[in-house]
C-alpha positions in Angstrom: -49.6 -68.1 -17.7 -46.5 -66.3 -16.5 -43.1 -68.1 -16.5 -40.7 -67.3 -13.9 -37.2 -66.5 -15.0 -34.2 -67.1 -12.9 -33.0 -63.5 -14.2 -34.2 -60.5 -12.0 -36.2 -58.0 -14.1 -35.3 -54.4 -13.5 -36.4 -51.3 -15.1 -34.0 -49.8 -17.6 -32.5 -46.1 -16.4 -30.9 -43.6 -18.2 -27.8 -42.6 -16.5 -27.8 -38.7 -16.4 -24.3 -38.1 -15.0 -22.4 -39.0 -18.0 -24.5 -37.0 -20.2 -24.0 -33.9 -18.1 -20.2 -34.7 -18.4 -20.3 -34.8 -22.3 -22.5 -31.4 -22.2 -19.8 -29.6 -20.2 -17.0 -31.0 -22.5 -18.9 -29.9 -25.6 -19.6 -26.4 -23.9 -16.1 -26.0 -23.0 -14.7 -26.8 -26.6 -17.2 -24.6 -28.1 -16.0 -21.7 -26.0 -12.4 -22.3 -26.7 -13.0 -22.3 -30.4 -15.2 -19.2 -30.4 -12.4 -17.3 -28.3 -9.9 -18.1 -31.0 -11.8 -17.2 -33.9 -11.1 -13.5 -33.9 -7.3 -14.3 -34.0 -7.7 -16.4 -37.2 -7.9 -13.5 -39.2 -4.6 -11.7 -38.8 -1.0 -12.7 -38.4 0.8 -12.9 -35.0 2.5 -9.8 -34.7 4.1 -7.8 -31.8 1.6 -5.1 -31.9 2.2 -1.6 -30.3 0.3 -0.7 -27.1 -1.9 2.3 -26.1 -3.9 3.5 -23.1 -6.8 4.5 -24.9 -7.5 1.2 -26.7 -11.0 -0.3 -26.6 -11.9 -3.8 -27.3 -13.9 -4.4 -30.5 -16.2 -7.7 -30.5 -17.2 -7.5 -34.0 -15.8 -10.1 -36.4 -17.0 -8.6 -39.8 -13.7 -6.9 -40.8 -10.7 -7.2 -43.0 -7.4 -7.7 -41.6 -4.4 -6.1 -43.2 -0.9 -7.2 -41.6 2.3 -5.0 -42.0 5.3 -7.2 -40.9 8.5 -5.9 -39.6 10.3 -6.6 -43.1 7.4 -4.2 -44.8 5.5 -7.2 -46.3 1.5 -6.9 -46.5 -0.9 -9.6 -45.7 -4.7 -9.5 -46.6 -6.3 -12.0 -44.0 -3.0 -14.0 -43.8 -2.6 -14.2 -47.7 0.6 -12.4 -48.9 -0.2 -9.4 -51.2 2.0 -7.2 -53.2 1.5 -3.6 -52.6 0.9 -3.0 -56.1 -2.1 -5.3 -56.2 -3.3 -4.0 -52.7 -5.5 -1.2 -54.1 -7.2 -3.4 -56.7 -7.8 -6.3 -54.0 -9.4 -3.8 -51.8 -11.6 -2.4 -54.2 -12.8 -6.2 -55.3 -13.5 -6.6 -51.7 -15.4 -3.3 -51.3 -17.4 -4.1 -54.2 -18.5 -7.5 -52.6 -19.3 -5.8 -49.3 -19.8 -1.9 -49.6 -19.8 -1.4 -45.8 -16.4 -3.1 -45.4 -14.4 -2.3 -42.3 -10.7 -2.7 -42.1 -8.2 -3.2 -39.4 -4.6 -2.4 -40.1 -2.2 -4.6 -37.9 1.2 -3.3 -38.0 4.2 -5.1 -36.1 5.8 -2.7 -33.5 9.1 -3.2 -35.2 7.6 -2.3 -38.8 8.7 1.3 -40.1 6.0 3.9 -39.9 6.1 4.7 -43.3 5.1 1.2 -44.3 1.9 1.3 -42.2 1.1 4.8 -43.4 1.5 3.6 -47.0 -1.0 0.7 -46.4 -3.3 3.2 -44.7 -3.1 5.5 -47.8 -3.8 2.4 -50.2 -6.9 1.7 -48.0 -8.1 5.2 -48.6 -7.3 5.2 -52.1 -9.7 2.1 -52.5 -12.5 4.2 -51.1 -12.7 2.5 -47.7 -13.5 5.1 -44.9 -14.0 2.5 -41.9 -10.2 2.0 -40.8 -8.9 1.2 -37.4 -5.5 0.1 -36.2 -5.4 -3.2 -34.1 -3.1 -2.6 -31.1 -2.7 -4.2 -27.5 -4.0 -2.5 -24.4 -1.3 -0.8 -22.4 -0.2 -2.8 -19.4 1.2 0.4 -17.6 4.4 0.5 -19.3 3.7 4.1 -20.5 3.2 3.2 -24.2 6.6 1.7 -24.6 7.2 -0.6 -27.6 7.1 -4.2 -26.4 9.8 -6.8 -27.4 9.3 -9.3 -30.0 6.6 -11.1 -28.0 3.4 -12.2 -30.0 0.1 -10.4 -29.6 -2.2 -12.2 -26.9 -5.1 -14.2 -28.2 -7.9 -11.9 -27.3 -10.5 -9.8 -29.1 -9.0 -7.1 -31.5 -8.3 -3.6 -29.8 -8.6 -0.8 -32.1 -8.0 2.9 -32.3 -9.9 4.6 -35.3 -7.5 6.0 -37.8 -7.7 9.8 -38.2 -8.6 11.5 -41.3 -6.0 13.1 -43.6 -3.9 15.7 -42.0 -4.5 19.3 -42.3 -1.7 21.5 -43.2 -0.9 24.2 -40.6 0.4 27.5 -41.2 3.5 28.8 -39.2 5.8 26.8 -36.7 2.9 25.8 -34.4 -0.7 25.3 -34.5 -1.9 26.6 -31.3 
C-alpha cells in the first residue's frame, strides 16, 4: 500500500553551474601561481636590457644575484664571496648538470658581476647565462631603479674566457 505524502517528491538534481565556477576559479589560481614560480628563485633587481634576449622557460637552474652594493645571493640566501665557490661546488656535486643564471642589478659594478662569473667558472660550472630584461626600444639604456617584470627569465649565454689579442686592434 502506498501512502500519499503532502510533500511533493522531486528527483534530486546536481547543479552544474556552481561546479563550473569553482573549476574556473581553481584554473585561474593555478595559472597565477605557475606564472610566479620562476621569480621566486631570484631577488627583485633592476635588470639591464638587451635586444638579443631570449625567453627561457626551464626552471631547473640556480640563480646568483648581485645587488647594487655588491652583495651576493644564492637563490635569495645571502652568501659571502669567500664561501661562494665551495657552495657552488657542493651544488654541482648534488646535480652535475647544474645551470646557473647570474642576475646583476643594473646599478651593480661590472667588476662585481664578473667576479661572480669567475667564481662560477672556478667551481667547474660551464652552463652560465646572464638574466636580463628584453629591450623595450630604448636602445639598451640602463633603466632607472624599477624592479624586474614578473615574467620568465630572459638570458644571454655568457661568453667563454676572453682571448688576448696582439696589437691595438683585433681586426
